[in-house]
Each structure stands twice: as C-alpha cells, then as structure tokens.
N, C-alpha and C positions, 0 to 999 in steps of 0.2 A: 530774430534769436540768431546765435550763431549757425553758420551751417555745417553738415556732416562733413563737407569736404573740405574745409579750413583746416590749416595746420595746428593753431593754436585756439583756444576757446576767446569769442570775440568780448567786446564790452557788454553784451547781454548773452547769458549762458545758464541754461538749464540741463543739468545732467540726464534727467529723466528724457527730456525733449530730445537730445543729443541721442540717446541710443533709439528714440522712436524713429526718427529721422533716418539714421542709418540701416535700419533694417526696414524701412516702409517698401522696398522695392522687392521683397519675398514674404508676404503676410502669410502665405500657407506652409513656411518652412517651421519644421518644430524647433521652439526654443528651449522647451523644458520637456523632460519626463521625471515624472514621480512616484510616488507610490500608487496613485490612482488613475494616471494615463498620461495624457501628452496637453501640452499648449502650445499653440502656433504664435508666431511673432505678430500675427494681426489681433489674434486675441488678447495677446499680452498687453499690446497698446489701448487697445479699446478699456479694459480692464484698470489698467494703471490710470486713465484718463477719469473713469466712474469713480473709483476710490478717492481720487482727489478731490471730485465733486461732492462725495460724500462726506468727505472730512470737514470741507469747508459749509455744509450744510450742519453740521454738529455746532457750528460756531467756533471752530478752531481757526485762529487766523494766522496769517504768515509770520514765519519766525517763531511760532511757538511750537514746543515740541509734543510729540505723542510716543508714547511707550511702545516699542515692538518686541513682543515675548512670544516668538513663534517657533516652531518645529519646522525644519527644513520641509517645503513644499514649494509648489508654483506660487502659492497666496504669498509667500514671503516676498519675493522680488515684488510683485504686484503691490504688495503693501507700503513696501520700502520706497520703490520708485514712484508711487502715486502721491505720497508724502512730498517727496522732492518737486513732483510736476505741480504741485498747489503753492510750492514754496514754504511749505511745512516741514519741520526738521525731526525725521524719524531718530528715534534713539533705540538703536538695538542692542539688546542685552541676552547675556547668557541663560539659556533655557535651564542649567542645572543648579540655580542657586535658591536660596531660602527666601521666605516670605520677608523675613528682616531686610534682605539684601533688596529685595524689590520695594518695600516701604521707603527706604533709603533713596533707592533712585528715582521713585515718583517724587518726592519731595525735592530731591535735589535739582532735577531738571524741570521740575513744575509741569510735568506732563498734563497736557488737557484730556489727552484721552488714551486709549490703550488698544492695542491691535494684539490679540492673543489665540492662540490653538485650545481646542476645546479640551485637549489634554492637560494643559496648565492651568485651566479656570481654578482649581481649588487653591493651587500655592496663592493666585493673583487676589481672589477673594480674600485670601487670609492677609494679604499685604493691604489690600485696600482698607480692611477693619481696622489696621492700625492709625487710621487718619492722617493727619497733616497733609494731604494732597489735593490736588485742585482738580481731579479726573472728572469730567462732565459726561462722557461716555465711553462704552466699551463695545469692540467690534470683534466678533468672534468668527473663528475659522472652523468649519466641519464640526458643527454640533448643535446644541438647542439650546434658546433663549427663552425657553416657555416660564413665566413667571418671574422674569427679569427684564421691566419694562427699560431700563437704562443700558441694556445691552442689544445689539443687532447682528445679525447673523450675515455673514460676509456676501453670501451667495443672493440673499434679499437684497443687499445694498445695490449689486450689480443688476437686479432685475428693476429697481426703484429708481434710479439715476440715469440720466443721460450723460455721455461723456463731457467733462469740462471742455469748453470750446478751444482753450489755448494754455499754455503754461504760464506760471508766474514770470513775471519779467527780472528773473534774478540774474546777479552777474556772477563771474568766475570765484570771487572772492567771498561771496554770502555764504552764510552758515549752510551747510548743506545736509550734514548728519553728525551724530554723535555715536563713540564706541567708548564703552567704558574698559578701564583696565582691570585684570583679572582680581585685584584686590588681595592678592593671597598675604599682605602685610597692610593692615590699616585699611580705612576707607577706599573703595573704588574711586578712580580720578575719570571725570567725563571729557574725554579726548574729543574738541570740537574740529571737524573737517569741513572744507568748502566743497563747492559744487565742481569746481576743476581738480581737486585732489585724485578722485579715482579715473579721471580721463589721464593724468599724466601717468598713473601707475600701469596703464593700458598702454599707452604709448611709448613707455619707456622700458617696460619690462614683459607684459602681456604679448605683445607682437613679434618684437625684436629678440627675447631671450628664450620663449616660450615658441616663438613661431607658429603661435596659432593660426587656424584657418578655417574657413568655414565649413569644410568637410568633418572637421574634429568633433568629437564627442568627449565632453570635459566630465570626469567626476572627482568630487574632493570629499575626502572624509573628514577634512575640517570643515564645522558648520559656517554657515553665511554670516553667523552673529560674530566671529570671529573676523579680525582685519586679514588674515590670510584667506579665511574662506571666502568672505566678500568678493576678493578678486577673483578667487578661482572658479566660483560659481554663480558670479553675476557680473562683473566688470568686464572681466577677459571675455567671456564667450559670447556677450552680448555686443561686445565692441567689434567683433570680426563675423558675427551671424553666426555663429558656431551653436551646437546643442548642448545643454548641460543635464546632467542627472543628479538629483535630489532625492534624497531619503530620509525620513522623519527618525527612525530608530538610531541608536548608537553604532559607531562604525567597528563592531566587532568584526574579526578576520572572517568569519562565516558570512555576515552581512555583505562585506566589500566583495568577498569573492562570488557571491551570487550576481552582483551588479557586474563585475568585470566578464563572468563567464556569460550571461545572458543578454546584457546590452551592448558589451564590446566597445567600452568607452577607450579612446586612443589616448588620452592624457589624463594620468591619475595624479592627485595631489595627496600627500598624508603628512603624517609625523613621524620621526624615528620610531618612537615609543611603539607606534601602530606597524611599521613595518617590521620590527622587532616580533612581534606578535604573530604577524602574518608567516614570517618566515620560520616560525616555530611550530605554525600549525600543520598537522598530519592532512589538512584538507587543501593544503596549498596547490591552487590549479596549476596545471602544465603551462609552459609556454603557448605551445598550439592552441590552448583553450581561450587564450585572451586576445586582444588586438592592440595592446600598447605599443606605442612607439616613444613615450616619453612618460617619467616620473618625476615629478619635485615635491621637495620636503622642506619643511621649515618648523619654526616653533622651538627647537631645542638641536644643537649641532648632531650631525649624524656621524656616527662612527665609522672608520673607514672598512672594518670587517662588513658591518650591515649593509654599505653601499656596494662595495665588491659582489657579496651573495645576491644581493637583489638584482643586480645587472648580469650576473653571470646566468641567474634564473630565467629570467624574464626578456634576456637580450635585448634591452635598451638603457639610456643611460639614467639616474637618478641624480638630478640635479638639486644639491641641497644648497639654502640660502638663508639668508636673515633679514627678517623685516622688523616692524613692531606696531603696536596700535598708534604709536604717535606719527610714524612714517608712512602708515597704512598698507604698504606691502614692502615686498621684498626691495634691497637697494644694493646688496652684496650676494653676490651668486655665482656658481658656478655655470659652465654653458655646455648644452648639447655638442659633444664632439670635443670639448676641452673639460673634460671633468678630473680632478685630481681629489680622490676620496681623501677624506679625513682634514679637509681643508674646507672653506665657505667661499672658495673662489675669488673673482676681483668685484671692484666697485662696476656696479649697472650704470650705463652712459646715461648721462644726467645728472647723475649725483658724485658730489666729492665726499670722500671720506679721509679721517684724519686719526691717527693715534696720539694721544697726549697723555704725559706723566700728569703727577698730582698737582705740579705748578702751571700747568697749561700748555708747557713746551712739548713740541712734537718729539717722539721717541725714536731711537736709532733701529734700523731694519734688525728683525729677530729680537727686539724686546717687547715685552708686554706694556701696552697701554691703553687708557680711555677710547672707547670709540665715539667719536663724531661723525654726523652724518649733515649734509647740506643739500638740498633736494626740494623740487616744487611740491611734492606730494605731504610736505609736514603739516602736522595738525596746527591750526591757529594758538590753541591754547589748551589748558584746564578750566573747565566752567567752574566759576566761584574758587579758584584756588591760586591765587596769585604768587604765593611762595612757592610752591611746585611749579608752575608756570616759568617762573624767573629760573629756578634750578634747571630745568629740562632745556626750554627753548631760550638759547643764549644767541640774540641776534639771529642770524641766518642760520645758525647750527642747532642742532638737537643731541644731545647726550644722550648717548642710550642705554647706558650703565651696564653696559658689556664691555669686557677686556678682551683685547686681540692681540694677535702678533702679525708682522709681514714679512713674508719670505724676500729674498734679493729679486726675485723674480715675479714679485707682485702679487702672490696669493695670500690670504688671511687665515687665520687659524684661531679657532675660539679658543679662549682661556677662561671661560666662566664668568660669571656675573661680579661686578665691580665689589658687590659685598660678600662673596663666595670665593674669593681668592685668597689663599692661605700663605701666609710667610711662616715659614719654617726654618728655624736656626738661622734668620737672617736672609733666607731666599725664597721668592714667591713660587709656589706651588701650584698649578693648575688642578683644580679637583676633576674637571673634564678629561685631561690627559690621562688622568689616573685610572678613571672611570672607563675611557675608551679603552686602556690597555686589559682591565680585569673584564671587560666585555669581549675579549680576543678568545679567554678561557673557554672550552668546551662546556663546562658545567654551569657557567654565569648565566642567568637569565636577565637579570636585571641588577643594578647597583648605584649607589650613592656616595660620595664620599665628602666629608666635613672635616672641619678643625675642632679639635677638643684639647682641653688643657689636661697636662697629665700631673703626676703627684706634686711635681715641683711648679708647676704653674705655666709650664712652657706649652705652646702651641705643636700639637702633634695632630697628624693625619688618621681618619676614622674611614674604615669602608662599612657601609652595610650592604649586605649580599642577599640576594634572592637567588637561590639555585635552581636550574633546569629539573623538571620532573623527573625523577628516577636516576640523577647524576650525584655523584658525591665528591666533595674537595674540602681540606681542612684548611684551617688558617695558615699554615707554614708553606702550604703547596701554594696558595694564592700570592702570599708575599714573595715567595722566591720567583714566582711567575712573573710578577711585575719588575723585580729586580733585574732580570733577565732582558727585560724588553725597554727600560728607563734607568735612567740615571739612578744609582742605588739609594740616593737620599729621599728619592721620591716615592719610596713604597709605602704603604699604608702601616701605621705602626700598631693599629688595633682594627681587628676585625670582626663584625657581627654577624651572624645569617640570621634573616628575619624572613617571616612567610612572605609580606609585600611591604613596599614603600608606601609611604603616606605623599597622597597627591591632590593637587587643586583640583575643581571642577572642569578644569579646562585639560587636564593629564598631567600637568607638571609636577615635578617631584618637589615637595615642600621641605626643602633642607632646615629650616627655622624649627619645623616640628623634630626634625631629627636631633636638632640641636638643643632642643628641649628635652627631648626623652634622655640624651646623654647624659645633660646636668642633673636631672633627677633621678638617674639610674635605672628608669624603667627600660626593661628589656622586651625585645617582639615587635 
C-alpha cells in the first residue's frame, strides 16, 4: 500500500488505510468529539477495520455500494471509512430527504446494505417498503433492532467482529465513494469519486490554504454528507491528526454557539446563510468567549457586508470559496491574510480555472463567463447517466454551471448560476450582485432575485425580500437604495415582501419555486 510519507498515492492506494497510517503514531489523541463523547485515533482505526469485516460478512462484495444515511456522530466516519477499507463503496446521502428520494437512491445505486442512524429508521423503512432495491442487511447506529432480524446494531458489530487484517488492494482511481447532487431540479445524480480524490483536496486546500495543524479543533456546520462538510469534518482534520467536532442536530445559531463556547474550536466551517443567522442572533458570543483563528464558507457566495461584519466581530478572517459535489471541495478561494470580501478569491494551486462564453472561447477580463475547472479531485462520472456526464465532464475539464467574472488582478467574483443569469434590455444582470446590494440595507434579512416577464413579455428583475424582525422598508426605498449602489439599470423592477424564502433540504434558495410563484400569481 502507499506509504503515508509519500508525496502522491502509489500504484496501490486505499484512502482509509492512508489515514490510519498517518495517525498510527498517536493512538490516544482525540479524533472526534460528538454528542456522546470522544473517540481516539486508535479507537477510530479499530472500528474502521471491524466495520469493514462486518460488511464483508454480510456478503457485500468489493465495489458494491452501501447507503450511508446517518446523522453526524463518530459512527459516520467509522462507517464511511470502514466501507472504503474493505473496497466497498459508501454512498453518503442527505439526511433531510423523503422516503421517495431514498427509494430512488437505493434502486439507482443498487445498494446491498444500509448504514443508518436510529432516528432515521422510520423514513428508511418507508423507502425500503417501496421495493425495487437489493438491500440484504441494515446496520443501525444508536438504537434497537428487537424484532428486526435483518438489522444489526453497530455496537454489536464492533463486539462480534475482529478487525479486518488488511485493506482491500485498491488503486488511486478505483471507485471510492458516491455523493448525490441535491436534486433541486430533476432526479439526483450520483457523482462517483475515487480513493485518491479526497487525498488531493487535503493536499491542495486543507493543508496549504486552511493551514490546518494537529492542535486545531475543527467544527463544521455543514454536515458530513455534503462534499464541503466531508472535507471539513473528515478529510482535512484526519489528514493532519487534528480533532473534529460533530453534532447530530441542525446547525441553528444557538447549537453552533454552544459548541463554539464550550469546545473552543479553532476553525469553523459554515455557509453564508448560517453566518447571517449567527450575526442576527441576540445570543452571538463575544470574541473573547470563543477561540476561532479562521472561518471558511462555501455553498453560496458570501456577501461583502456579511464577511466584513463577521471578521470585525470575531477578529479572524472568513475565507469564502467555491467547490462542488463534482470537484469534491473548494477549488477557488480567498486566503488567510489575503481576503477580498465580495469575491471568491483566486484559484487554489493545483487547479486550473477558465471562464468561457457560449461558444467555448475565453472571455475578456471583467466579462462574465461560464466557469470551467481542471484538477485532480474531479469526479469520474455520474453513475448511469451518460448524457449528463458528457455535458459536465468535458475531457480534463469540469463545467461547474456557475458564472463568474475575473478582475485584472486575478480575483473572481460570482455572477450567479448559468440558468439564473438575467439578460435585461440586452445586458446581463447578476441576480447575486443585486441580492448582495439589497443585503446591505439594514432592514433586509434575506432576499432572492429572479427574472419575470412584464406585461410586454420582456424580462425584468424581481426581488423577494424578507425583512428583519421589527424593521420596516417599502418598495420605493429599496429600489432607491439599489440605484445608489449599482448601475441604475440593475435595480429590481418589482419587489415582493415575503415571510420566508423556499429552500432545498441543503438550505439553498429554490429560485425555480419563486419563478413558479410569479407565473401563477401566488403571493407569500
């Protein structure tokens, strides 16, 4: 197997074994702190190898898939890495979906077993009852299996099995794990990643950009089933022998504050929506009550105002970046000590980034173009979806579906999704730019901008606005505010005040829902 001291994966490389070897010298060091307690690196390694033996004993064979439907706890990395150790492919899925979603994923992945948290058993059983799956066994974390002979408790697994003597002899390019896209439009797509892909995200981003070290305590509001959360809570801390904090509950401001104050993480990973909620909370902890040295955000672009206010309050940089399920983690990012709020920074070393027009030609500096990425952590394919694979993975390049512009000094600024860009009166308008400007108004809590047709059938911009509790602003005031800060043609022609914005299970705004509401004339 590849040695932990090698610069690159060797001819044989198993990612789980790689992490075990890296941390073999400090078995008593705490790897994880979760809602139940702590898990050392030595205990983590033993449990990984026992879980691998258990999956093989169920008859799951190398390269077959197992569905991983679990809330964040130390059992999650044990199950994820245990499957990889055995050469079996874990399919990590969102815990906030419906039984129909899971039934589709079970059928699409042909999962042979399921690893599930007891709290999610009802929705899993509903999915299994739909039929059409090949599941031969279920392993349950933290619960009871009385009267369910096809299910086994994870703790009983650890007691009943000896550690697997050695890892599967996988290669860097062997199938390692899957992550499904959010599926906000159409069926979810299973992005297939190799054993080497998480290695590259740690080498190119986790260590050089975040500067993670063994004495760091990492805490990610983004859950492990997200590509972003997987790096934050597993790949990066384990690659340097650091400690990671995991929590099963939703990352509400209060839940996040509790961990920040009690466990003193040094690096926090969040999303801009969560950052906005934290800053709006009356329970926001003081700078001296936490131990943060760095904060990272991704998932959606971070407005300049949010970044500046967070940094001013906590006294640390908040580095915004962009990654994707397809590229596994961040490939374009600000750097500690070199943050330009309102931008997504510069390409991470090891990745090439291009902005292209609709014909595939590079765009000029300052112009908006489609974002393409080339780098070693790209997914291999979408499982069973040749058309989408060819559309997204174009030779060595991956088409992200995002639009960006690049300044003369090399900083990239988000301009929306490719299907969200608005061409008003023949000129492209970035909905994110308008949203970021509206967010600067003290009365605005959240907003989303879409394109709607006016009475003449021409495309105009419309903003849906959620106001801060106890604050007031009218349509004319917000329009004038945007005109004062942007080119006048960019102001939203229509503004609708709403109580909340529709969002996906991952917290992203569903602009297609807003477009449907506008077409149907539905309000609120």
